[in-house]
C-alpha positions as CSV (number, residue, x, y, z in Angstrom):
1,M,29.6,17.3,-32.9
2,P,32.6,19.9,-33.4
3,R,34.5,20.8,-30.3
4,R,33.8,24.0,-28.7
5,S,36.5,26.8,-28.3
6,Y,36.7,29.9,-26.2
7,D,38.3,31.7,-29.2
8,Q,40.5,33.6,-27.1
9,F,44.2,34.5,-27.5
10,C,45.0,33.5,-24.0
11,A,47.2,30.6,-22.5
12,V,44.5,29.8,-19.9
13,A,41.8,29.7,-22.6
14,R,43.9,27.5,-24.9
15,A,44.6,25.1,-21.9
16,L,40.8,24.8,-21.4
17,D,40.2,24.2,-25.0
18,A,42.3,21.1,-24.7
19,V,41.5,19.9,-21.1
20,G,38.4,21.6,-20.1
21,E,35.9,19.0,-21.4
22,R,34.3,16.7,-18.9
23,W,36.3,13.5,-18.1
24,T,39.6,14.7,-19.8
25,L,41.6,15.5,-16.7
26,L,40.4,12.3,-15.0
27,I,41.6,10.3,-18.0
28,V,45.0,12.0,-17.4
29,R,44.8,11.0,-13.7
30,E,44.3,7.3,-14.8
31,L,47.2,7.4,-17.3
32,L,49.7,9.1,-15.1
33,A,50.5,5.7,-13.5
34,G,51.4,4.3,-17.0
35,P,49.7,2.7,-20.1
36,R,46.2,1.5,-19.7
37,R,43.8,-0.6,-21.9
38,Y,40.6,1.0,-22.9
39,T,38.7,-1.5,-20.7
40,D,40.8,-0.7,-17.7
41,L,40.1,3.0,-18.1
42,H,36.4,2.5,-18.5
43,A,36.4,0.3,-15.3
44,D,38.2,3.1,-13.3
45,L,36.1,5.9,-14.6
46,P,32.7,4.9,-13.2
47,G,30.0,7.1,-14.8
48,V,31.5,7.6,-18.1
49,S,29.8,6.1,-21.2
50,T,31.9,4.2,-23.8
51,D,31.0,6.8,-26.4
52,V,32.1,9.7,-24.4
53,L,35.4,7.9,-23.4
54,A,36.2,7.0,-26.9
55,A,35.5,10.6,-28.0
56,R,37.7,12.1,-25.3
57,L,40.6,9.7,-26.1
58,K,40.4,10.7,-29.8
59,E,40.4,14.4,-29.0
60,M,43.4,13.9,-26.6
61,E,45.3,12.0,-29.3
62,G,44.6,14.9,-31.6
63,D,45.8,17.5,-29.1
64,G,49.0,15.5,-28.5
65,L,48.2,14.5,-25.0
66,V,47.8,10.8,-25.5
67,E,49.1,8.3,-27.9
68,R,47.8,4.8,-28.7
69,R,50.1,1.9,-29.4
70,R,49.8,-1.9,-29.9
71,L,51.1,-4.1,-27.3
72,P,54.1,-6.4,-28.5
73,R,53.4,-10.1,-28.9
74,P,52.4,-12.4,-27.2
75,A,50.1,-9.7,-25.8
76,T,47.1,-8.6,-27.8
77,G,45.3,-5.3,-28.0
78,S,46.4,-1.6,-27.6
79,V,47.0,0.7,-24.7
80,Y,46.8,4.4,-24.3
81,E,49.6,6.2,-22.7
82,L,50.4,10.0,-22.0
83,T,52.8,11.8,-24.1
84,R,55.4,14.1,-22.7
85,H,53.1,16.9,-23.1
86,G,50.3,14.9,-21.4
87,R,52.6,14.0,-18.5
88,G,53.2,17.8,-18.0
89,L,49.8,18.0,-16.6
90,L,50.8,16.3,-13.3
91,P,51.5,19.7,-11.5
92,V,48.1,21.0,-12.6
93,L,46.3,17.9,-11.1
94,S,48.5,18.1,-8.0
95,A,47.6,21.8,-7.5
96,L,43.8,21.0,-8.1
97,A,44.1,18.0,-5.5
98,E,45.6,20.4,-2.9
99,W,43.2,23.1,-3.6
100,A,40.3,20.8,-3.1
101,G,41.8,18.6,-0.4
102,D,39.4,19.9,2.4
103,S,36.5,18.8,0.3
104,L,37.3,15.2,1.3
105,E,36.1,15.6,4.8
106,E,33.1,13.3,4.2
107,R,32.4,10.7,1.6
108,R,29.1,11.2,0.0
109,P,26.7,8.0,-0.3
110,N,27.0,7.9,-4.1
111,D,30.8,8.5,-4.2
112,A,32.7,5.7,-6.1
113,F,36.1,4.9,-4.6
114,R,39.4,3.6,-6.0
115,A,42.6,3.5,-3.8
116,H,44.8,5.0,-6.4
117,W,42.7,8.1,-6.7
118,F,44.7,9.2,-3.5
119,A,48.0,8.9,-5.3
120,I,48.2,12.5,-6.5
121,P,47.3,14.2,-3.3
122,L,49.4,11.7,-1.2
123,M,52.4,12.5,-3.4
124,A,52.6,16.0,-1.9
125,V,51.8,14.9,1.7
126,L,54.5,12.1,1.8
127,G,56.9,14.0,-0.3
128,R,57.1,16.7,2.4
129,C,58.0,14.0,4.9
130,A,60.6,12.4,2.7
131,G,62.5,15.6,2.0
132,T,65.6,15.1,0.2
133,V,65.3,11.0,0.4
134,A,64.2,9.5,-2.9
135,G,62.6,6.2,-3.4
136,I,59.5,4.1,-4.2
137,V,56.7,4.0,-1.7
138,E,54.0,1.4,-2.0
139,V,50.8,2.7,-0.4
140,R,48.0,0.3,0.6
141,I,44.5,1.8,1.3
142,N,41.8,-0.6,2.2
143,D,42.2,-3.4,-0.3
144,G,43.9,-1.3,-3.1
145,T,47.6,-0.6,-3.7
146,F,49.5,1.8,-5.7
147,R,53.2,3.1,-5.9
148,L,54.6,6.5,-5.7
149,R,58.1,7.5,-7.0
150,L,59.4,10.3,-4.6
151,D,62.4,12.0,-6.1
152,P,63.2,15.6,-5.1
153,S,65.5,16.1,-8.2
154,G,62.9,14.9,-10.7
155,G,59.7,15.5,-8.9
156,P,57.3,12.8,-7.6
157,A,55.5,10.5,-9.9
158,H,52.6,7.9,-9.8
159,T,54.1,4.7,-11.0
160,D,52.5,1.2,-11.8
161,D,55.7,-0.5,-12.7
162,P,55.9,-3.8,-10.9
163,A,59.7,-4.1,-11.6
164,E,60.4,-1.1,-9.2
165,V,61.0,-2.5,-5.7
166,P,59.6,-0.3,-3.0
167,S,61.7,1.2,-0.4
168,A,59.0,1.6,1.9
169,K,55.4,0.3,2.3
170,V,52.7,2.6,3.9
171,S,49.2,1.1,4.9
172,M,46.2,3.1,6.1
173,D,42.4,3.1,5.7
174,A,40.4,5.5,3.4
175,A,39.4,7.6,6.4
176,T,43.0,8.2,7.3
177,A,43.9,9.1,3.7
178,S,41.2,11.6,3.6
179,S,42.3,13.1,6.8
180,L,45.9,13.4,5.5
181,V,44.8,14.9,2.3
182,S,42.3,17.4,3.9
183,G,45.0,18.5,6.3
184,R,43.1,17.4,9.4
185,I,46.0,15.3,10.6
186,S,49.7,15.2,9.6
187,P,51.4,12.0,8.7
188,A,53.5,12.2,11.8
189,E,50.3,12.3,13.9
190,A,48.8,9.4,11.9
191,V,52.0,7.4,12.6
192,K,52.0,8.3,16.2
193,D,48.4,7.3,16.5
194,G,48.7,4.0,14.7
195,A,46.3,5.1,11.9
196,M,49.3,4.9,9.4
197,E,51.8,2.1,9.4
198,V,55.2,2.5,7.7
199,R,57.3,-0.8,7.0
200,G,60.8,-1.1,5.8
201,D,64.4,-0.4,7.0
202,S,65.4,2.1,4.2
203,R,66.2,5.7,4.7
204,L,62.9,6.6,3.1
205,A,60.9,4.4,5.5
206,E,62.8,5.9,8.5
207,A,62.0,9.4,7.1
208,L,58.4,8.7,6.9
209,R,58.3,6.8,10.2
210,T,60.2,9.6,12.3
211,A,58.9,12.7,10.8
212,Q,58.4,15.2,13.5
213,V,55.2,17.1,14.2
214,P,55.7,20.6,13.5
215,A,55.9,23.0,16.4
216,E,53.2,25.2,14.9
217,T,49.8,23.5,14.1
218,D,50.1,23.1,10.4
219,S,48.9,19.8,9.0
220,A,49.8,20.7,5.5
221,R,53.3,20.1,6.6
222,C,54.8,16.8,7.8
């Protein structure tokens, strides 16, 4: 089936021509941490059919958002990874996550869950606490972990690189993560209440652990 287009000479319309199809931005979300095999993508995109996933990846390759490469030996198979053009969608996903943060007040009965789905919204939340201090934060939510690279000079990034040693380790449950993202509590309040634990003796860990609650009630700040 040919792809549909808005046929408008407009930057917003052109962007939606490329990423407006169902599942496309969620594929970007999965690939922001680094290259993924097709089977891994399918496992972390519950609800997508194999045919639709294959079609979206092919379209994204055609639009220059994704590239496929074979793994060097002795590994076998191929992985998909974002191009520079595709990685440029991180601020878009960050803005969408912040815009919809208050919709996570309650998990619906049929909602699937993966810990790393909190990576993008928590980048903004923890980044405000870190301020000018850069480093890798390992975040554990329930039984899942992921890593965030907080770097004020280059912007935050979700990373899956095991070679990068974390400067701080943060742990919380899913309820606390959703409260942070929705703005119901601040990170400083979560640390004070014991809902979020920060481990490590680095400057970054100290910044996350000792962040002050704002004088004015504003949970969107640290």
